[in-house]
C-alpha positions as CSV (number, residue, x, y, z in Angstrom):
1,M,-40.6,46.4,41.3
2,A,-42.6,44.6,38.7
3,K,-40.6,46.3,36.1
4,D,-37.2,45.0,37.7
5,M,-38.7,41.7,37.6
6,E,-39.6,41.8,34.1
7,S,-36.0,43.2,33.1
8,F,-34.6,40.6,35.0
9,Q,-36.6,37.8,33.4
10,S,-36.0,39.2,29.8
11,Q,-32.3,39.5,30.8
12,E,-32.4,35.9,32.1
13,D,-34.2,34.8,28.6
14,K,-31.9,36.5,26.5
15,R,-29.0,35.0,28.5
16,R,-30.4,31.4,28.0
17,K,-30.8,31.9,24.2
18,R,-27.2,33.0,24.0
19,M,-26.2,30.1,26.0
20,K,-28.3,27.8,23.4
21,L,-27.0,29.5,20.6
22,A,-23.3,29.0,21.8
23,A,-24.1,25.3,22.3
24,Y,-25.4,24.9,18.8
25,I,-22.5,26.7,17.6
26,G,-19.9,24.6,19.6
27,A,-21.9,21.3,18.6
28,F,-21.7,22.3,15.0
29,A,-18.0,23.3,15.3
30,V,-17.4,19.6,16.6
31,F,-19.4,18.1,13.9
32,Q,-17.2,20.0,11.4
33,V,-14.3,18.8,12.8
34,I,-15.5,15.2,13.0
35,V,-16.3,15.0,9.6
36,I,-13.0,16.8,8.3
37,L,-11.2,14.0,10.2
38,V,-13.2,11.3,8.7
39,F,-12.7,12.9,5.1
40,A,-9.1,13.4,5.8
41,L,-8.6,9.8,7.2
42,V,-10.6,7.8,4.9
43,V,-11.1,9.5,1.5
44,M,-8.0,11.4,1.3
45,K,-5.9,8.5,2.2
46,V,-4.1,7.0,-0.9
47,K,-3.6,3.4,-1.1
48,T,-1.2,1.6,-3.6
49,P,-3.2,-0.1,-6.3
50,K,-3.0,-3.8,-7.0
51,F,-1.3,-5.0,-10.1
52,R,-1.8,-8.9,-10.8
53,I,-2.7,-11.5,-13.5
54,G,-6.3,-12.7,-12.7
55,N,-7.7,-16.0,-12.9
56,G,-9.0,-17.3,-16.5
57,I,-5.8,-17.5,-18.3
58,K,-6.8,-19.1,-21.8
59,I,-4.0,-21.1,-23.4
60,Q,-4.2,-20.9,-27.1
61,S,-1.4,-23.0,-28.0
62,L,1.3,-25.2,-26.2
63,T,3.9,-27.4,-27.9
64,T,6.7,-29.0,-26.0
65,G,9.8,-31.0,-26.9
66,T,10.8,-34.1,-25.4
67,Q,12.8,-35.1,-22.3
68,S,16.1,-35.5,-24.6
69,S,15.3,-32.3,-26.2
70,P,13.2,-30.1,-24.1
71,S,11.5,-26.9,-25.4
72,F,8.4,-25.1,-25.1
73,D,6.3,-22.6,-27.1
74,M,3.2,-21.1,-25.7
75,N,0.5,-18.8,-26.7
76,F,-2.1,-17.7,-24.2
77,V,-4.3,-14.7,-23.2
78,A,-3.4,-13.4,-19.9
79,P,-6.1,-11.1,-17.8
80,I,-4.0,-8.4,-16.4
81,R,-6.0,-6.7,-13.4
82,I,-5.3,-3.4,-12.0
83,K,-7.4,-2.9,-8.8
84,N,-8.0,0.7,-7.5
85,T,-9.4,1.0,-3.9
86,N,-8.8,4.9,-3.8
87,F,-11.6,7.3,-4.0
88,G,-10.0,8.8,-7.3
89,P,-8.8,7.5,-10.5
90,Y,-5.5,5.8,-11.0
91,K,-3.7,7.2,-14.1
92,Y,-0.9,4.7,-15.3
93,D,1.8,4.9,-17.6
94,A,2.5,2.0,-20.4
95,T,4.5,-0.7,-18.9
96,T,5.9,-4.1,-20.0
97,V,5.4,-7.3,-17.9
98,N,8.4,-9.9,-18.5
99,F,7.7,-13.6,-18.1
100,S,10.6,-15.8,-17.1
101,Y,11.4,-19.4,-16.4
102,G,14.3,-20.2,-14.0
103,G,15.1,-16.6,-14.3
104,V,15.6,-16.4,-17.7
105,H,13.6,-14.1,-19.9
106,V,11.2,-15.8,-22.0
107,G,8.6,-13.4,-23.2
108,Q,7.1,-10.0,-22.5
109,V,3.9,-7.9,-22.8
110,T,3.0,-4.3,-23.1
111,I,0.3,-3.1,-21.0
112,P,-0.9,0.4,-22.6
113,K,-1.3,3.7,-20.9
114,S,-5.0,4.2,-19.2
115,K,-6.8,4.7,-16.0
116,A,-8.5,2.6,-13.5
117,N,-11.4,4.5,-12.2
118,F,-12.1,5.0,-8.5
119,K,-12.9,2.0,-6.3
120,S,-13.0,-0.4,-9.6
121,T,-10.8,-2.8,-11.5
122,K,-9.4,-2.2,-14.7
123,K,-9.2,-5.3,-16.9
124,V,-6.6,-5.8,-19.8
125,D,-6.5,-8.9,-21.8
126,V,-3.3,-9.4,-23.3
127,T,-2.0,-11.9,-25.5
128,V,1.6,-13.3,-24.5
129,S,3.9,-15.5,-26.4
130,V,6.8,-17.3,-24.6
131,N,9.3,-19.8,-25.7
132,S,12.5,-21.6,-24.7
133,D,14.7,-20.2,-27.4
134,A,16.5,-18.0,-24.7
135,L,17.3,-20.8,-22.1
136,T,20.9,-21.7,-22.4
137,S,20.7,-24.9,-20.0
138,T,17.8,-27.2,-20.5
139,S,18.5,-29.6,-18.0
140,G,15.8,-28.7,-15.4
141,L,13.1,-27.9,-18.0
142,G,13.2,-31.6,-19.1
143,S,12.7,-33.0,-15.9
144,E,9.9,-30.5,-15.4
145,L,8.3,-31.2,-18.5
146,N,8.5,-35.0,-17.8
147,S,6.4,-33.9,-14.6
148,K,4.0,-32.5,-16.8
149,V,4.2,-29.0,-15.1
150,L,5.7,-25.8,-16.9
151,T,6.5,-23.0,-14.1
152,L,6.5,-19.4,-15.2
153,N,7.0,-16.2,-13.4
154,S,5.5,-12.9,-14.5
155,R,7.1,-9.4,-13.2
156,G,6.0,-5.5,-13.7
157,R,6.0,-2.4,-12.5
158,L,3.3,0.0,-12.9
159,N,4.0,3.8,-12.4
160,G,1.3,6.4,-12.3
161,K,-0.9,9.1,-10.2
162,V,-4.0,8.9,-8.1
163,E,-6.1,12.0,-8.5
164,L,-8.2,13.0,-5.4
165,M,-11.0,15.6,-6.1
166,L,-9.6,17.0,-9.3
167,I,-7.1,18.6,-7.3
168,F,-4.5,16.4,-5.5
169,K,-2.3,14.0,-7.4
170,K,-0.3,11.3,-5.7
171,K,2.3,9.2,-7.4
172,K,2.0,5.8,-6.6
173,S,3.8,2.8,-7.9
174,T,2.9,-0.8,-7.6
175,N,4.6,-4.3,-8.6
176,M,3.5,-7.4,-10.2
177,N,5.1,-10.5,-9.0
178,C,3.2,-13.8,-10.0
179,T,4.1,-17.4,-10.5
180,M,2.1,-19.9,-12.6
181,A,2.1,-23.7,-13.0
182,I,0.9,-24.9,-16.1
183,N,-0.2,-28.5,-16.7
184,V,1.2,-29.1,-20.3
185,S,-0.8,-32.2,-20.9
186,S,-4.2,-30.4,-20.1
187,K,-3.0,-27.3,-21.0
188,V,-4.8,-25.6,-18.1
189,V,-3.3,-23.6,-15.5
190,Q,-3.0,-25.7,-12.3
191,S,-2.2,-22.9,-9.8
192,L,-1.4,-18.8,-9.7
193,T,-0.1,-17.1,-6.8
194,C,0.7,-13.4,-6.9
195,K,2.5,-11.5,-4.0
């Protein structure tokens, strides 16, 4: 009877150990599923980088004509910013940013091929030259220069790939659409808005 009790007790102990082991394995499996889900939803999710002109435009030279003969010729340094919020680098191709006044192309600048590291902002300072030579009608320009504000628009498209874990590559393109208002008397940028 004592042997039966001992064997029953040892079987009961073994059963408890197996139940504990099964519970630990189950808890570990649930933990692994949660880790994989978080990794897939947060780290592996590819977001579109932001392509903008940053604050701090430095106007190097600006000459304007009169109200009867309106014109402008300007050189400035534009701080281009490519913000990458992904968990992998964003490698992008060379592109051009076009500057326009009233829908008419007045200048452009080339952004060289490069990469923005993960969770960082790539800063590229470019020198831009714009002038009113291509404008066919300057009636709106005269009144705008009379109000001492020159409005320019910049547009560009950046194509590239986000690389995750050195294995996965996802193509991502981003657009720039910025409008800047330049005070021609003080030669500073009054406002800069990007969409």
